[in-house]
Structure formats: structure tokens, C-alpha cells
ROSE-4610 file (N, C-alpha, C; in Angstrom, 1 decimal, always signed):
// ROSE-4610
residu = [M/M/M/S/S/S/S/S/S/P/P/P/A/A/A/F/F/F/L/L/L/G/G/G/A/A/A/V/V/V/P/P/P/L/L/L/P/P/P/D/D/D/L/L/L/V/V/V/H/H/H/Q/Q/Q/L/L/L/L/L/L/S/S/S/Q/Q/Q/T/T/T/R/R/R/E/E/E/P/P/P/S/S/S/E/E/E/V/V/V/P/P/P/D/D/D/I/I/I/D/D/D/L/L/L/D/D/D/A/A/A/A/A/A/D/D/D/S/S/S/W/W/W/V/V/V/R/R/R/P/P/P/L/L/L/A/A/A/R/R/R/F/F/F/L/L/L/S/S/S/T/T/T/W/W/W/L/L/L/D/D/D/G/G/G/R/R/R/S/S/S/C/C/C/V/V/V/D/D/D/G/G/G/P/P/P/A/A/A/F/F/F/L/L/L/H/H/H/S/S/S/G/G/G/Y/Y/Y/A/A/A/Y/Y/Y/L/L/L/P/P/P/L/L/L/P/P/P/D/D/D/V/V/V/V/V/V/G/G/G/Q/Q/Q/Y/Y/Y/L/L/L/R/R/R/V/V/V/S/S/S/Y/Y/Y/S/S/S/S/S/S/T/T/T/R/R/R/Q/Q/Q/M/M/M/W/W/W/P/P/P/I/I/I/T/T/T/S/S/S/A/A/A/S/S/S/A/A/A/L/L/L/L/L/L/T/T/T/L/L/L/S/S/S/G/G/G/T/T/T/A/A/A/E/E/E/F/F/F/E/E/E/M/M/M/Y/Y/Y/A/A/A/S/S/S/E/E/E/D/D/D/D/D/D/V/V/V/P/P/P/A/A/A/G/G/G/R/R/R/P/P/P/Q/Q/Q/Y/Y/Y/A/A/A/R/R/R/L/L/L/L/L/L/G/G/G/P/P/P/G/G/G/D/D/D/V/V/V/L/L/L/A/A/A/A/A/A/H/H/H/V/V/V/D/D/D/T/T/T/L/L/L/C/C/C/S/S/S/L/L/L/R/R/R/S/S/S/L/L/L/R/R/R/D/D/D/T/T/T/A/A/A/Q/Q/Q/V/V/V/L/L/L/V/V/V/M/M/M/R/R/R/S/S/S/P/P/P/E/E/E/P/P/P/N/N/N/T/T/T/A/A/A/Q/Q/Q/R/R/R/L/L/L/L/L/L/Q/Q/Q/D/D/D/D/D/D/Q/Q/Q/A/A/A/V/V/V/Y/Y/Y/V/V/V/A/A/A/R/R/R/A/A/A/R/R/R/S/S/S/L/L/L/V/V/V/E/E/E/A/A/A/A/A/A/R/R/R]
num = [1/1/1/2/2/2/3/3/3/4/4/4/5/5/5/6/6/6/7/7/7/8/8/8/9/9/9/10/10/10/11/11/11/12/12/12/13/13/13/14/14/14/15/15/15/16/16/16/17/17/17/18/18/18/19/19/19/20/20/20/21/21/21/22/22/22/23/23/23/24/24/24/25/25/25/26/26/26/27/27/27/28/28/28/29/29/29/30/30/30/31/31/31/32/32/32/33/33/33/34/34/34/35/35/35/36/36/36/37/37/37/38/38/38/39/39/39/40/40/40/41/41/41/42/42/42/43/43/43/44/44/44/45/45/45/46/46/46/47/47/47/48/48/48/49/49/49/50/50/50/51/51/51/52/52/52/53/53/53/54/54/54/55/55/55/56/56/56/57/57/57/58/58/58/59/59/59/60/60/60/61/61/61/62/62/62/63/63/63/64/64/64/65/65/65/66/66/66/67/67/67/68/68/68/69/69/69/70/70/70/71/71/71/72/72/72/73/73/73/74/74/74/75/75/75/76/76/76/77/77/77/78/78/78/79/79/79/80/80/80/81/81/81/82/82/82/83/83/83/84/84/84/85/85/85/86/86/86/87/87/87/88/88/88/89/89/89/90/90/90/91/91/91/92/92/92/93/93/93/94/94/94/95/95/95/96/96/96/97/97/97/98/98/98/99/99/99/100/100/100/101/101/101/102/102/102/103/103/103/104/104/104/105/105/105/106/106/106/107/107/107/108/108/108/109/109/109/110/110/110/111/111/111/112/112/112/113/113/113/114/114/114/115/115/115/116/116/116/117/117/117/118/118/118/119/119/119/120/120/120/121/121/121/122/122/122/123/123/123/124/124/124/125/125/125/126/126/126/127/127/127/128/128/128/129/129/129/130/130/130/131/131/131/132/132/132/133/133/133/134/134/134/135/135/135/136/136/136/137/137/137/138/138/138/139/139/139/140/140/140/141/141/141/142/142/142/143/143/143/144/144/144/145/145/145/146/146/146/147/147/147/148/148/148/149/149/149/150/150/150/151/151/151/152/152/152/153/153/153/154/154/154/155/155/155/156/156/156/157/157/157/158/158/158/159/159/159/160/160/160/161/161/161/162/162/162/163/163/163/164/164/164/165/165/165/166/166/166/167/167/167/168/168/168/169/169/169/170/170/170/171/171/171/172/172/172/173/173/173/174/174/174/175/175/175/176/176/176/177/177/177/178/178/178/179/179/179/180/180/180/181/181/181/182/182/182/183/183/183/184/184/184/185/185/185/186/186/186/187/187/187/188/188/188]
x = [+0.9/+0.0/+0.9/+0.6/+1.4/+0.9/+1.8/+1.5/+0.8/+0.1/-0.6/+0.5/+0.2/+1.0/+0.5/+1.3/+1.0/+1.1/+0.0/+0.0/-0.3/+0.7/+0.5/+0.3/-0.6/-0.8/-1.8/-2.5/-3.6/-3.0/-3.3/-2.8/-3.7/-3.2/-4.0/-3.4/-4.2/-3.7/-2.9/-1.9/-1.1/-2.0/-3.1/-3.9/-4.4/-4.4/-4.8/-3.8/-2.5/-1.5/-1.6/-1.8/-1.9/-3.1/-4.2/-5.4/-5.2/-4.6/-4.4/-3.4/-2.5/-1.4/-1.8/-2.9/-3.2/-3.7/-3.6/-4.1/-5.5/-6.0/-7.3/-7.1/-5.9/-5.6/-6.3/-7.1/-7.8/-6.8/-5.6/-4.6/-3.8/-3.9/-3.2/-4.0/-4.2/-4.9/-3.9/-4.0/-3.0/-3.1/-2.0/-2.0/-2.1/-3.3/-3.7/-3.7/-3.0/-3.0/-4.3/-5.1/-6.5/-6.5/-5.5/-5.5/-5.4/-4.5/-4.3/-5.5/-6.2/-7.4/-8.5/-8.5/-9.5/-9.2/-7.9/-7.4/-7.3/-7.8/-7.5/-8.6/-9.8/-10.9/-10.6/-10.3/-10.1/-9.0/-7.8/-6.7/-7.1/-7.7/-8.1/-9.2/-10.2/-11.3/-10.7/-9.7/-9.1/-8.4/-7.6/-7.0/-8.0/-9.0/-10.0/-10.8/-11.0/-11.7/-10.9/-9.6/-8.7/-8.6/-8.5/-8.4/-9.7/-10.9/-12.1/-12.4/-11.8/-12.1/-11.9/-12.9/-12.8/-13.0/-13.1/-13.3/-14.7/-15.0/-16.3/-16.2/-15.0/-14.8/-13.4/-13.2/-11.9/-11.1/-9.8/-9.0/-9.2/-9.2/-9.4/-10.9/-11.1/-12.5/-13.3/-14.4/-15.4/-16.5/-17.1/-18.2/-19.1/-20.3/-21.3/-21.2/-21.2/-21.1/-21.6/-22.4/-22.9/-23.5/-24.2/-24.9/-24.0/-22.8/-21.9/-21.4/-21.1/-20.3/-18.9/-18.0/-16.6/-15.8/-15.2/-14.3/-12.9/-12.1/-10.7/-9.9/-9.1/-8.3/-7.0/-6.2/-5.1/-3.9/-3.2/-1.8/-1.7/-2.7/-2.6/-3.8/-3.6/-4.7/-5.3/-6.6/-7.2/-7.6/-7.6/-8.1/-9.3/-10.4/-11.6/-12.2/-12.8/-13.8/-15.1/-15.9/-17.2/-18.2/-19.3/-20.4/-21.7/-22.5/-23.7/-24.7/-25.3/-26.4/-27.7/-27.7/-28.9/-29.0/-30.2/-30.4/-30.9/-30.9/-31.2/-30.0/-30.3/-29.2/-28.7/-27.4/-26.8/-25.5/-25.3/-24.2/-22.9/-21.9/-20.6/-19.6/-19.3/-18.3/-16.9/-16.3/-14.9/-13.9/-13.3/-12.4/-10.9/-10.7/-9.3/-9.3/-8.3/-8.2/-8.5/-9.4/-9.9/-10.0/-9.8/-10.0/-11.0/-12.0/-13.0/-13.1/-12.9/-12.9/-14.0/-14.9/-16.1/-15.9/-16.1/-15.9/-17.2/-18.3/-19.6/-20.7/-21.9/-23.0/-23.0/-23.9/-24.0/-24.4/-23.8/-24.2/-24.3/-25.3/-25.4/-24.5/-23.7/-22.8/-23.2/-23.3/-23.6/-22.6/-22.2/-21.3/-22.0/-21.9/-22.6/-21.6/-22.0/-21.1/-21.2/-22.4/-22.6/-23.6/-23.6/-24.5/-26.0/-26.2/-27.6/-28.1/-27.2/-27.7/-28.1/-27.7/-28.0/-29.5/-30.1/-31.5/-32.4/-31.9/-32.6/-32.4/-31.5/-31.3/-30.7/-29.8/-29.1/-27.6/-27.3/-25.9/-25.2/-23.9/-23.1/-22.6/-22.5/-21.9/-22.6/-23.0/-23.7/-23.2/-23.1/-22.7/-23.1/-23.2/-23.4/-22.0/-21.8/-20.5/-20.9/-20.3/-20.5/-19.2/-19.2/-18.0/-16.9/-15.7/-14.5/-14.4/-15.4/-15.3/-14.5/-13.8/-12.9/-13.3/-13.3/-13.6/-12.6/-12.2/-11.3/-12.1/-11.9/-12.6/-11.6/-11.7/-10.8/-11.5/-10.7/-11.3/-12.3/-13.4/-14.5/-15.3/-15.2/-16.1/-17.5/-18.5/-19.9/-20.4/-20.5/-20.9/-22.0/-22.8/-23.7/-23.7/-24.1/-24.1/-25.4/-25.9/-27.0/-26.7/-26.7/-26.4/-27.7/-27.6/-28.8/-28.9/-27.8/-27.8/-26.7/-26.7/-25.6/-24.3/-23.6/-22.4/-21.2/-20.1/-18.8/-17.8/-17.1/-16.1/-14.9/-13.8/-12.6/-12.4/-12.2/-12.0/-10.5/-9.8/-8.4/-8.3/-7.9/-7.8/-6.4/-6.0/-4.7/-4.7/-5.9/-6.0/-7.3/-7.3/-8.5/-9.8/-10.9/-12.2/-12.2/-12.9/-13.0/-13.8/-13.6/-14.2/-15.6/-16.4/-17.8/-18.9/-18.5/-19.4/-19.9/-20.9/-21.4/-20.5/-19.9/-19.0/-19.8/-19.2/-19.9/-19.3/-20.2/-19.8/-19.5/-18.9/-18.4/-19.6/-20.7/-21.9/-22.3/-22.4/-22.7/-21.7/-20.4/-19.3/-19.5/-19.9/-20.0/-21.0/-22.1/-23.1/-22.5/-21.8/-21.2/-20.0/-19.2/-18.1/-18.7/-19.8/-20.4/-20.9/-21.6/-22.1/-20.9/-19.9/-18.7/-18.1/-18.0/-17.5/-18.3/-19.6/-20.4/-20.3/-20.2/-20.1/-18.7/-17.7/-16.3/-16.2/-16.7/-16.7/-17.3/-18.4/-19.1/-18.2/-17.3/-16.4/-15.2/-14.9/-13.7/-13.9]
y = [-1.2/+0.0/+1.2/+2.2/+3.4/+4.4/+5.2/+6.2/+7.4/+8.2/+9.4/+10.4/+11.1/+12.2/+13.5/+14.4/+15.7/+16.8/+17.5/+18.7/+19.8/+20.6/+21.5/+20.7/+21.1/+20.4/+19.2/+19.1/+18.1/+16.8/+15.7/+14.4/+13.8/+13.7/+13.1/+11.8/+10.9/+9.6/+9.9/+9.0/+9.1/+9.1/+8.4/+8.3/+9.7/+10.7/+12.1/+12.6/+12.4/+12.9/+12.2/+10.9/+10.1/+10.5/+10.8/+11.2/+12.6/+13.5/+14.9/+15.0/+14.0/+14.0/+13.2/+12.5/+11.7/+12.6/+12.2/+13.0/+12.4/+12.9/+12.5/+11.2/+10.8/+9.6/+8.4/+7.6/+6.5/+5.4/+5.3/+4.3/+4.7/+5.9/+6.3/+6.3/+5.1/+4.9/+4.6/+5.4/+5.3/+3.9/+3.4/+2.1/+2.4/+2.3/+2.7/+1.5/+1.6/+0.5/+0.5/-0.6/-0.6/-0.7/-1.3/-1.3/+0.2/+0.9/+2.3/+3.2/+2.8/+3.6/+3.5/+2.4/+2.2/+2.7/+3.1/+3.4/+4.9/+5.8/+7.2/+7.9/+7.4/+8.1/+8.5/+7.5/+7.8/+8.8/+8.6/+9.6/+11.0/+11.1/+12.5/+13.0/+12.2/+12.7/+13.1/+12.4/+12.8/+14.1/+14.3/+15.6/+16.7/+16.5/+17.6/+17.8/+16.8/+17.0/+17.9/+17.6/+18.4/+19.8/+20.0/+21.3/+22.1/+21.5/+22.2/+22.4/+21.7/+21.8/+23.2/+23.8/+25.1/+26.2/+25.9/+26.9/+27.3/+28.6/+29.0/+29.5/+29.8/+30.2/+29.7/+29.8/+29.3/+30.5/+30.2/+31.3/+31.2/+32.3/+32.3/+32.4/+32.7/+32.9/+31.6/+31.5/+30.4/+30.9/+29.9/+30.3/+29.2/+29.5/+28.6/+28.4/+27.2/+26.9/+25.5/+25.4/+24.1/+23.2/+23.7/+22.9/+22.6/+23.2/+22.9/+24.2/+24.2/+25.3/+24.8/+25.7/+25.4/+26.0/+25.2/+25.8/+25.5/+26.5/+26.3/+25.6/+24.6/+23.9/+24.7/+24.4/+25.2/+25.0/+26.1/+26.1/+26.0/+25.4/+25.2/+25.7/+26.5/+27.0/+25.8/+25.7/+24.7/+23.4/+23.5/+22.4/+22.9/+22.1/+22.6/+21.4/+21.7/+20.8/+21.3/+20.4/+20.8/+20.1/+20.9/+20.5/+20.8/+19.8/+20.0/+20.9/+21.8/+22.6/+22.5/+21.7/+21.6/+20.2/+19.7/+18.3/+18.4/+19.6/+19.8/+19.5/+18.8/+18.5/+19.8/+20.0/+21.2/+20.9/+21.7/+21.5/+21.8/+21.1/+21.3/+21.6/+22.9/+23.2/+22.8/+22.0/+21.6/+22.5/+23.4/+24.4/+24.1/+22.9/+22.5/+21.0/+20.3/+18.8/+18.7/+17.8/+17.7/+16.3/+16.1/+14.8/+15.1/+14.3/+14.5/+13.2/+13.4/+12.4/+12.5/+11.5/+11.6/+11.0/+11.8/+11.4/+10.8/+11.5/+11.1/+11.5/+10.8/+11.1/+10.4/+10.8/+10.2/+11.2/+11.2/+12.1/+11.4/+11.8/+11.3/+12.1/+11.4/+12.1/+11.7/+12.6/+12.3/+13.1/+12.5/+13.1/+13.0/+14.1/+14.1/+14.2/+13.6/+13.7/+15.0/+15.6/+16.9/+17.8/+19.1/+20.0/+19.6/+19.1/+18.7/+17.6/+16.8/+15.7/+16.1/+17.3/+17.8/+18.0/+18.9/+19.1/+17.9/+17.0/+15.8/+14.7/+14.9/+14.0/+12.7/+12.8/+11.6/+11.5/+11.1/+11.1/+10.0/+10.2/+9.2/+8.2/+8.7/+8.0/+8.5/+7.6/+8.0/+7.0/+7.5/+6.7/+7.4/+6.6/+7.1/+7.3/+8.4/+8.6/+8.5/+7.5/+7.3/+7.4/+7.3/+7.4/+6.5/+7.0/+6.3/+6.3/+6.9/+6.9/+8.1/+7.9/+8.9/+9.1/+10.3/+10.6/+11.6/+11.4/+12.4/+12.9/+14.2/+14.9/+15.8/+15.9/+16.8/+18.1/+19.1/+20.4/+20.3/+21.0/+21.1/+19.8/+18.9/+17.8/+18.3/+17.9/+18.3/+17.4/+17.9/+17.1/+17.7/+16.9/+17.4/+16.5/+17.1/+16.4/+16.7/+15.8/+16.0/+15.2/+15.9/+15.3/+14.6/+13.3/+12.6/+12.7/+12.9/+13.1/+14.1/+14.5/+15.4/+14.8/+15.6/+15.1/+16.0/+15.4/+16.1/+15.4/+16.3/+15.8/+16.7/+16.2/+17.0/+17.1/+18.3/+18.6/+19.1/+18.5/+18.9/+19.3/+20.5/+21.0/+21.5/+21.4/+21.9/+23.4/+24.1/+25.5/+25.8/+26.9/+27.2/+27.5/+27.3/+27.6/+29.1/+29.4/+30.9/+31.6/+32.9/+33.7/+34.2/+33.3/+33.7/+33.2/+32.7/+32.1/+33.1/+32.7/+33.5/+33.4/+34.4/+34.4/+34.2/+33.5/+33.3/+34.3/+34.9/+35.8/+35.0/+35.6/+34.8/+34.1/+34.7/+34.1/+32.8/+33.0/+31.8/+30.7/+31.2/+30.2/+29.3/+30.0/+29.2/+28.1/+28.3/+27.2/+26.1/+26.3/+25.3/+24.6/+25.4/+24.8/+23.8/+24.2/+23.3/+22.0/+22.2/+21.0/+20.1/+20.8/+20.0/+19.2/+19.9/+19.2/+17.9/+18.0/+16.8/+15.7/+16.1/+15.1/+14.5/+15.2/+14.7/+13.8/+14.2/+13.4/+12.0/+12.0/+10.7/+9.8/+10.4/+9.7/+9.1/+9.6/+9.1/+7.7]
z = [+0.0/+0.0/+0.0/-0.8/-0.9/+0.2/+0.6/+1.6/+0.9/+1.7/+1.1/+0.7/-0.4/-0.8/-0.2/-0.2/+0.5/-0.6/-0.8/-1.5/-0.5/-0.1/+1.0/+2.3/+3.1/+4.4/+4.3/+3.2/+3.1/+2.7/+3.5/+3.1/+2.0/+0.8/-0.3/-0.8/-1.2/-1.7/-3.0/-3.3/-4.5/-5.7/-5.7/-6.9/-7.4/-6.5/-7.0/-8.0/-7.7/-8.6/-9.9/-9.8/-11.0/-11.9/-11.3/-12.0/-12.6/-11.9/-12.4/-13.5/-13.6/-14.6/-15.8/-15.8/-17.0/-18.1/-19.3/-20.5/-20.9/-22.0/-22.5/-23.4/-23.6/-24.4/-23.7/-24.4/-23.8/-23.4/-24.1/-23.7/-22.5/-22.0/-20.8/-19.6/-19.1/-17.8/-16.7/-15.7/-14.6/-13.9/-13.5/-12.8/-11.3/-10.8/-9.4/-8.5/-7.4/-6.4/-5.7/-6.0/-5.5/-4.0/-3.3/-1.8/-1.3/-2.0/-1.6/-1.9/-3.0/-3.4/-2.4/-1.5/-0.5/+0.9/+1.0/+2.4/+2.7/+1.9/+2.0/+2.9/+3.0/+3.6/+5.0/+5.9/+7.3/+7.6/+7.0/+7.2/+6.8/+5.7/+5.2/+6.1/+6.5/+7.4/+8.7/+9.3/+10.5/+10.4/+9.3/+9.0/+9.0/+8.2/+8.0/+9.3/+10.1/+11.4/+12.3/+12.4/+13.2/+12.7/+11.3/+10.7/+11.0/+11.0/+11.2/+12.7/+13.6/+15.0/+15.5/+16.1/+16.7/+15.6/+14.4/+13.3/+13.1/+12.8/+12.4/+10.9/+10.4/+9.0/+8.6/+7.3/+6.7/+6.2/+6.0/+5.4/+3.9/+3.2/+1.8/+1.4/+0.2/-0.3/-0.3/+0.4/+0.3/-0.5/-1.2/-2.2/-2.4/-3.0/-3.5/-5.0/-5.5/-6.9/-7.2/-8.2/-8.7/-7.6/-6.7/-5.6/-4.4/-4.3/-3.2/-2.6/-1.3/-0.7/-0.8/-1.3/-1.5/-0.3/+0.5/+1.6/+1.2/+1.0/+0.6/+1.7/+1.3/+2.2/+2.4/+3.5/+3.8/+2.9/+2.6/+2.0/+0.5/-0.2/-1.6/-2.3/-3.3/-4.2/-5.0/-5.1/-5.9/-5.2/-3.9/-3.1/-2.2/-2.2/-1.5/-0.8/+0.3/+1.0/+0.5/-0.2/-0.8/+0.1/+0.4/+1.2/+0.4/+0.2/-0.6/+0.1/-0.7/-0.1/-0.9/-2.0/-2.8/-3.3/-3.4/-4.0/-5.4/-6.0/-7.4/-8.3/-9.4/-10.3/-10.9/-10.9/-11.4/-12.2/-13.3/-14.1/-13.3/-13.5/-12.8/-13.9/-14.2/-15.3/-14.9/-15.7/-15.4/-16.0/-15.3/-15.8/-15.7/-15.0/-14.8/-14.6/-14.9/-14.6/-13.1/-12.7/-11.3/-10.9/-9.6/-8.9/-7.8/-7.7/-6.7/-5.8/-4.5/-3.5/-2.6/-2.6/-1.7/-0.4/+0.7/+2.1/+2.7/+2.4/+3.0/+2.1/+2.2/+1.4/+0.1/-0.7/-2.1/-3.1/-4.2/-5.3/-6.6/-7.4/-8.8/-9.7/-10.5/-11.4/-12.8/-13.7/-15.1/-16.0/-17.1/-18.0/-19.4/-20.2/-21.5/-22.6/-23.8/-24.9/-25.6/-25.6/-26.3/-25.5/-25.8/-25.1/-25.4/-26.6/-26.9/-26.0/-25.5/-24.6/-23.2/-22.8/-21.5/-21.3/-22.1/-21.8/-22.1/-23.0/-23.3/-22.2/-21.3/-20.2/-20.7/-21.7/-22.2/-21.8/-20.6/-20.3/-21.0/-21.3/-21.9/-20.8/-19.6/-18.5/-17.2/-16.4/-15.1/-14.0/-12.8/-11.7/-10.4/-9.3/-8.0/-7.4/-6.7/-6.0/-4.5/-3.8/-2.4/-1.6/-0.3/+0.5/-0.1/-0.3/-0.8/-2.3/-3.0/-4.5/-4.9/-6.0/-6.6/-8.1/-8.5/-9.9/-10.5/-11.7/-12.4/-13.6/-13.8/-15.0/-15.6/-16.9/-17.7/-18.0/-18.4/-18.8/-19.9/-19.7/-20.7/-20.7/-19.8/-19.7/-19.3/-19.9/-19.6/-18.5/-17.3/-16.1/-15.4/-14.7/-13.7/-12.5/-11.3/-10.1/-9.4/-8.6/-7.7/-6.5/-5.4/-4.1/-3.6/-3.2/-2.8/-1.2/-0.6/+0.9/+1.2/+2.4/+2.8/+2.3/+1.5/+0.9/+1.2/+1.6/+1.8/+0.8/+0.0/-1.0/-0.9/-1.3/-1.5/-3.0/-3.4/-4.8/-5.0/-5.8/-6.1/-7.5/-7.8/-9.2/-9.5/-10.8/-11.2/-11.1/-11.3/-11.2/-10.4/-9.7/-8.8/-9.7/-9.0/-9.7/-10.1/-11.2/-11.6/-10.5/-10.5/-9.4/-9.9/-10.4/-10.8/-9.9/-8.8/-7.8/-6.8/-6.0/-5.0/-3.7/-3.3/-2.1/-0.9/+0.1/+1.4/+2.4/+3.1/+4.2/+5.4/+6.4/+7.6/+8.2/+8.4/+9.0/+8.2/+6.9/+6.1/+6.1/+6.1/+6.2/+7.5/+8.6/+9.9/+9.7/+9.0/+8.8/+8.0/+6.9/+6.1/+6.8/+7.6/+8.4/+9.4/+10.0/+11.0/+10.3/+9.2/+8.5/+8.0/+7.5/+7.1/+8.2/+9.4/+10.6/+10.9/+10.9/+11.3/+10.2/+8.9/+7.8/+7.8/+8.1/+8.2/+9.4/+10.5/+11.7/+11.4/+10.7/+10.4/+9.5/+8.7/+7.8/+8.5/+9.7/+10.5/+10.9]
């Protein structure tokens, strides 16, 4: 089993680096250690639980986007703890190569071949993301997500989200930090 990698202070499994460095070539599938792929949830949840302990807000801009509150993680731009706030299916624009790690809850993920398929509800690929599931997405992939239950996910991006989202004020951050704390505690 491989040890977790560190990007800044956040302990991330090695598979995150593998997923973020892959290309769109179908023949380039990373060789991921399946034992390591299953062992990241508890260490990451423990880290996040400690990080959230005693906090009512986070450093850096927190915001609402595509059905989730984004809470920036410490020390590295482009890493977020995401907490669902809506159960409505919403498009998730992929602006940078991304790896999504689900800590708790369940979300429906759909990927579309073309923009015409979105309103018609014809996904090319669909799956449920539950605790321990990991997903990689490339720039300009047409995706949508719908949280089925309270969901906490870690999103790691090569570049940060664009600044087009609704910023969270400190009082609003406190609500999502408290929700994140309880969801992360449940994942420990």
C-alpha cells in the first residue's frame, strides 16, 4: 500500500497525482494501487476533522457553486472541501483537470457527450458517488451532479475555480463549516 501524498498540508492519496497528470488519451490509464485507493478516507477525514475543530470560518474565499459550498483547504490553491447545499441537479463546469474524492453522502454524477444531450437527459456515463469513491474529470467535460444526501467531498484541481461564484460571508461560512465538521466526523 502506498502512503498518502501531500500537496501542502492536506494528506491526499497518491492516486490524486496520477489522475491529475493523465491525459485524455484512452490508452493512458493510470496504474492505481487498489488497496491504496480504498485506504484514504479515514486519514483524510481525521486531518479535516482536526483542521475544522474550533473553526467557524476558513482562510481564503469560500463560495457557493454548482450545488456545493466550497471551503478552501489550507496552504494550496485549488483544493476545496465541498459540502452539498442543494439536491437539485446542477451542471458542474470543469475548468481544470480535477479529482473528486467523496468522504460522505451520495451524489449522482452524469457526463454528457454533447450539449444537446444535457436538456434531453441523455448522459453518456452515469454513476453514484459514495464514500470512498474517486472521480477524475478533464477540462471542458460536460458534467452534472445531484447530491442525494448530505455530501462532503474534497476537490483537487490543477487551477482554482474561476471567481464567478457567490461568495460566502463569515456568518454563512459558519453554517457550512459546522455542516462540514459533522459530515467529516461521520467519515472518520
